[in-house]
C-alpha positions, 0 to 999 in steps of 0.5 A: 105087074101083069096086066090081066083083062077084067071082065064083069057080069052083074045083077044076076038074079037067081033063085037059090036054094041056101040059107040056115032058118026054118023059113029058109030051108024050104023054098029056094031065095032070091040071090044079086049075084055079081061076077068079076073075072081076072084074066090073063092077056095073051099080048094086044087085042087087035082088031081082027082078035078073036074071041080065043083071046078073050072070054065069053061072057056068057060062061060068068052068067053061066057059072052063075045061073046054070051052073048051081047045081039044081035041088042042091041046099047050100046053107050058106051063101059063101059056099055058092060064092066058092061053086062059082069061083069053082066053075071060073077055073076049072073051067079055063086055065087064063082065070087068075082071079074072081070076085063073086057078090051075092046080095039077099034080096029077100032079106032087104027092108029099105032096098038096101044091100045086104050080103058077102063078096068071095074074092079067091086067086088061082093057086 
């Protein structure tokens, strides 16, 4: 089995144009996005290991926020998750697996979490 490092950025609240119903299609909706990335490891981490041997957490945050194209309407939140995965795979060849969880905050009535999880592996 291959050792992997997992990086997490959880509970980002992002406004995204998404939805299929007429009341959803004209305004951005609040989504809670969490991203977990499995990264291939170079070996051991020593006290003086440089950041280049790991990955900057801000890359995950960027993929789930500013890398989402402005003005693009995603019918499904699954497509939002797919875009995040593709952004992370294209940005770093060491990314082996991406898991994206999206909660649609606007449809919760009693604080429940309603949404999806998408897991993609590098092919």
